Steps between C-alpha positions, in 0.01 A plus 500: 500500500496525121352794312368555151356785299122524513409436138649760268530759777827617653380405851641193669292284732581195709430165335273417794202730552356515852126442488304645790154347452521321837601808699228605741301187412687181595820683598473752782660842490799419717597200286431689176736778614769238574452341157531833319809599699669166433400513133672838466807373683510201263498734200136466396404848383180413307183502715156425357161580650147601391227726628264203543731301731334449834192406300135600520426748773867483600629602156793738542626329816823382339581839350445666839732249663770565240449873548566470872813296427627761254422781746759360743766660282845351479492563123246222459304690237811602310620139481173349376361477147134499593218365286127516563189429293143605432196344331292323763213640705615667820161506676531876540155661546641828364547329163123461474399335173866496396581248772552225246782323325666707233760756400324820407699824517279592798583176681874502424534854634302430820647159572860599435458795736357260758796266462749783539329615821500150646860436396606840641693592188462753220573254221541135406759372258255261336122512461323191369166461332393195701292355217397584147202737495270392218285812531737797511663598167875531469468871423362551850739257667809664356363848568475402867825309527711742300363774722614342828844439351529865388390610849785302657268271695604191303825416321400199291178326394442126512221260417383184672289213369513627141484270199773528239278693262409743780869583538533565128188717492613697806840574351358599163270751670787636711721537193239717332528736799883484492481357851719223639200287592543174687835380633397177677224239513422315824359159414424163655779258411645185653603145421132410538374784282709548186219627277661851481774345286250493213430871459576722800873432540579526126299823473674651804844408367423644158378826657791525743284455810616340821286220639451441872348164595229490764413171670831340390436221753151436363321614812743308723462167321866514390610607845603157626206389715269389221558130566493529881173339616524670840442849361148586616447859384485443125223654299274284287659658193853407613390144573348467153819631334715260701290199406495601133879536489603243762726297269682812381538631854646168615752507213581862581567422866727214400697729268537763772632236740760406238597866470509543877273804474154590627210471256407866545848622415530277193162626377616861544839427342314361197315832462826691540663289226250622240650795307152649451453540876612789716436272794236350729297663775566332832244519779664400830274495802794483743861613515605135494318447170676806357839369606427164340393647168814710455678179402301490173715773342814295559367185328606469136311220325702328229360397162443140609298608805294745295424219254388272782271775631354535151428128503341512845298816432455519120434846364289582195788412268626850435339820374190515283428408227781247455415332832172374353543548126769454239 
């Protein structure tokens, strides 16, 4: 496994981040435990979850599962850099009228405490704001987040689904408080979605923030089965994306055959090759899928291959404003 510093922090994380969104949903507890054990053995120390995983009335299911895995001991907790998130509704009747999306001080305090209970730990290394909160002012956000850091419940603060200007505004407000502020942004990014190259990635690099890519396989479309007509469990959204990008996906598959590598691993290696990226979040549903994806870290794409990928999946042409102006 390869490691890198998380943004401008002194903490190193694995280049692959283990996503747990499927745990307790499409992956049962026994298999999830096996995946986490094998991930640790393979050197993956960066685990990502969220309070909402499990979804709807089952929100919190994934955190509880991870908590039971950690409670087995064997230095599992000590070896893991654990990240969770808050923002979404948790369908908790005790929240009353505050059971809504957002990041008030009230909600951050309650929902972080809930996550810690479910995870069976007294702290997390990384706490993400799962989405920008348009309602709560930065004075309140940083009052809440700085507080949980000072209390030792959280080591670092991250954002997810922020625009570039949100990152700048967040850091300016943190600087006024003489607080470290954000250290990482978690953002959608893949060969099929390169829009973040316009604003988000340049802003993160300028501010010294790490960037972790979610959905690096574009919801599975870059996973290798996009062109297989026998796959019957596709969503309507996946089918629409495949049809819209069929020519590019065919060219991509041909390139991967030339390279002798799986489409999923080439797509992940492309993310890893970007100097703005800490790495991608992987979401294996089985141990076999985890074993397959470990190969991505070993693949080093040369300049000619990266150029061909640019031709197959054109990006926006670089950062704004030069990408669309002079």
